[in-house]
MIPATI-179435 format. One record per residue (C-alpha): x, y, z. Coordinates in steps of 0.02 Angstrom, whole numbers, plus 32768, in hexadecimal, padded with zeros to 4 digits. Layout:
> c1 / c2 / c3
> X / Y / Z
...
! end
This chain:
> c1 / c2 / c3
> 4907 / 533C / 6287
> 49BD / 5370 / 629B
> 49D7 / 542A / 62A7
> 4A05 / 547A / 6202
> 4A8F / 54FA / 6213
> 4AA0 / 559C / 61B3
> 4B3C / 5551 / 6162
> 4AD1 / 54C7 / 6119
> 4A54 / 554B / 60E2
> 4AE2 / 55A7 / 6089
> 4B0E / 5507 / 602D
> 4A59 / 54EE / 5FFA
> 4A4D / 55A1 / 5FBB
> 4AF0 / 5592 / 5F5B
> 4AC7 / 54ED / 5F07
> 4A16 / 551D / 5ED7
> 4A57 / 55C4 / 5E97
> 4ACF / 5567 / 5E25
> 4A3E / 5503 / 5DDE
> 49C6 / 5596 / 5DD0
> 4A25 / 563C / 5DD1
> 4994 / 5699 / 5D80
> 4901 / 5652 / 5DE2
> 4870 / 56CC / 5DDA
> 47B3 / 56DD / 5DDE
> 476F / 5685 / 5D44
> 46C2 / 56D5 / 5D49
> 469F / 5755 / 5CC1
> 465E / 57FE / 5CFB
> 4663 / 58B5 / 5CCB
> 4620 / 590D / 5D66
> 460F / 58F6 / 5E21
> 4559 / 58C2 / 5E0C
> 4582 / 5842 / 5D88
> 460F / 57FB / 5DF0
> 459B / 57E3 / 5E83
> 4517 / 5794 / 5E13
> 4597 / 571D / 5DC7
> 45D7 / 56E7 / 5E72
> 4525 / 56C3 / 5EAB
> 4504 / 565B / 5E10
> 45A5 / 55F7 / 5E29
> 4563 / 559C / 5EC3
> 4568 / 54E0 / 5E9F
> 458C / 550B / 5DE9
> 462E / 551A / 5D87
> 4670 / 55C4 / 5D56
> 466E / 558D / 5CA0
> 45B4 / 5568 / 5CAA
> 4594 / 5612 / 5CF9
> 45F7 / 566B / 5C72
> 458C / 561A / 5BEC
> 44EF / 566F / 5C2E
> 452D / 5715 / 5C72
> 454E / 576C / 5BCB
> 4495 / 5771 / 5BA1
> 4465 / 578C / 5C58
> 44D7 / 5823 / 5C6B
> 449D / 586D / 5BC6
> 43E7 / 5863 / 5BFE
> 440B / 58A6 / 5CAD
> 449B / 5923 / 5CA0
> 446C / 5983 / 5D3E
> 441E / 5957 / 5DE4
> 4376 / 59AB / 5DC2
> 4360 / 593C / 5D29
> 437C / 58A5 / 5D98
> 4305 / 58E4 / 5E1D
> 427C / 58FF / 5D9B
> 429B / 585C / 5D3F
> 4216 / 57D8 / 5D23
> 4248 / 573D / 5D84
> 421D / 56CD / 5CF0
> 4294 / 572F / 5C81
> 4325 / 5716 / 5CFA
> 42FC / 565D / 5D08
> 42FC / 564A / 5C4B
> 43AA / 5694 / 5C3F
> 43F9 / 5626 / 5CC6
> 4392 / 5586 / 5CB6
> 442B / 551E / 5C86
> 4474 / 553B / 5D34
> 4452 / 54D2 / 5DCD
> 43D3 / 5519 / 5E47
> 43A5 / 559C / 5DC4
> 42F8 / 55C2 / 5E0B
> 433C / 55EC / 5EB6
> 43CD / 564D / 5E6A
> 4357 / 56B3 / 5DFD
> 42EC / 56DB / 5E95
> 4386 / 5714 / 5EF5
> 43C6 / 577F / 5E65
> 4324 / 57E0 / 5E59
> 4319 / 57F3 / 5F17
> 43CE / 582B / 5F17
> 43A7 / 58B5 / 5E9B
> 4310 / 58F0 / 5EFF
> 4370 / 58F5 / 5FA4
> 4404 / 5953 / 5F5A
> 438F / 59D5 / 5F0F
> 4324 / 59E7 / 5FAB
> 43A5 / 59D7 / 6036
> 4449 / 5A0E / 5FE7
> 4412 / 5A96 / 5F6C
> 4443 / 5A2A / 5ED8
> 44F7 / 5A0E / 5F0E
> 4545 / 5966 / 5F37
> 4574 / 5968 / 5FF0
> 462C / 5954 / 6019
> 462A / 590B / 60C9
> 461E / 5854 / 60F9
> 4582 / 5869 / 6163
> 4525 / 58D0 / 60E1
> 4552 / 5858 / 6056
> 4517 / 57C3 / 60BC
> 4471 / 581D / 60D9
> 444D / 580D / 601F
> 43E1 / 577D / 5FDF
> 444A / 56EB / 5FA4
> 44ED / 5732 / 5FE8
> 4546 / 56CD / 606D
> 45F4 / 56D9 / 60B7
> 464C / 5686 / 6024
> 45F7 / 56F4 / 5FA2
> 461C / 5791 / 6008
> 46D3 / 575E / 601D
> 46EA / 573E / 5F63
> 4698 / 57E4 / 5F37
> 46FE / 584A / 5FB5
> 47A3 / 57FB / 5F81
> 4783 / 5803 / 5EC5
> 4731 / 58AF / 5EB5
> 4779 / 590F / 5F49
> 481C / 58AC / 5F5D
> 47F7 / 5898 / 6016
> 485A / 5803 / 605B
> 47E4 / 576F / 606E
> 47ED / 56B2 / 605A
> 474A / 5672 / 6015
> 4730 / 55B8 / 6033
> 46D6 / 555C / 5FA9
> 46CE / 54A1 / 5F89
> 477C / 549F / 5F3A
> 47D0 / 54FF / 5FC7
> 477B / 5493 / 604A
> 47AD / 53F0 / 5FF5
> 4862 / 5424 / 5FD6
> 4876 / 5468 / 6086
> 483B / 53C2 / 60CF
> 48A9 / 5358 / 605F
> 4943 / 53C0 / 6088
> 4920 / 53B7 / 6142
> 48F8 / 5470 / 6153
> 484C / 544B / 6199
> 47DB / 53BF / 61D2
> 4759 / 536D / 6163
> 46D5 / 539E / 61E3
> 4706 / 5456 / 61E4
> 4685 / 54D2 / 61A7
> 46BB / 5547 / 611A
> 46CC / 55D3 / 619B
> 4740 / 5568 / 6206
> 47A9 / 553F / 616D
> 47B0 / 55F9 / 6144
> 47EE / 5624 / 61F3
> 4874 / 559C / 61EE
> 48B3 / 55D4 / 6144
> 48BB / 568A / 617B
> 4929 / 5656 / 620E
> 499E / 55F2 / 619E
> 49B6 / 566D / 6110
> 49E8 / 5725 / 611F
> 495E / 57A2 / 60FB
> 49B1 / 57E3 / 605D
> 49A2 / 5733 / 6013
> 48EB / 5715 / 603D
> 48A2 / 5748 / 5F95
> 4929 / 56EA / 5F36
> 491F / 564A / 5F9C
> 4862 / 564A / 5F86
> 4875 / 5648 / 5EC9
> 4909 / 55D0 / 5ECB
> 48AF / 5551 / 5F38
> 4818 / 555A / 5EC6
> 4882 / 553C / 5E2B
> 48E0 / 54B0 / 5E82
> 483C / 545D / 5EB3
> 47E6 / 547D / 5E0D
> 4872 / 5445 / 5D98
> 48EB / 53D9 / 5DFD
> 48AC / 539B / 5EA6
> 4802 / 5372 / 5E5C
> 4776 / 531F / 5EBE
> 4781 / 5287 / 5E4E
> 4825 / 5248 / 5E05
> 489C / 52C9 / 5E51
> 494A / 52D1 / 5E04
> 499D / 528C / 5EA1
> 4A30 / 5235 / 5E4D
> 4A67 / 52D8 / 5DFC
> 4A3F / 5345 / 5E92
> 4AD0 / 53AA / 5EDB
> 4A75 / 53A5 / 5F82
> 4A65 / 52E8 / 5F8B
> 4ADA / 52DB / 6021
> 4A71 / 535B / 607F
> 49C7 / 5318 / 604C
> 4967 / 52BA / 60D2
> 48E9 / 5269 / 605C
> 4943 / 5233 / 5FBC
> 48E1 / 51C9 / 5F41
> 4961 / 5158 / 5EED
! end
């Protein structure tokens, strides 16, 4: 893979920004707890699908003690339309219990503490920290990984963490939160997994894997 320069990264940022100037988190939430829950539920599931179940879920479990004391079957019933719902329900309840027991009912705000929570990995922690605390992070989901590979920013064999490191080296820190959202929007609505809009893509000359 040819080395991508920061000048090329600037072009990528500029062109994607023109397409999606208002890229943002599309998960609905009204508190730090509900944001974390929504991010956990979004694994291998679309944000739209998550938003369809979280209104009732959040109403039933407005605070962390409610979640910790919840009946597992009740959580499952509320999220059963989502993929992996049984495992996600188990993690949500365990999350509530651990936050109550180990963090006095407060959502932790460090990477390590967040990743100690059931069902919270690096990507989930990164999304939470950047969205709630505005701490510069680049979370790598399936869209970011795919787009990064197609544009030559990473290798297909790279782990999400390797992709994250490469992107952080290419883009200035003050753009990390923005580029995370912009790459997601670009991958979700333009450079899609199937039938990407390659012929209309302003980055076609840069792209290493066009599908024409």
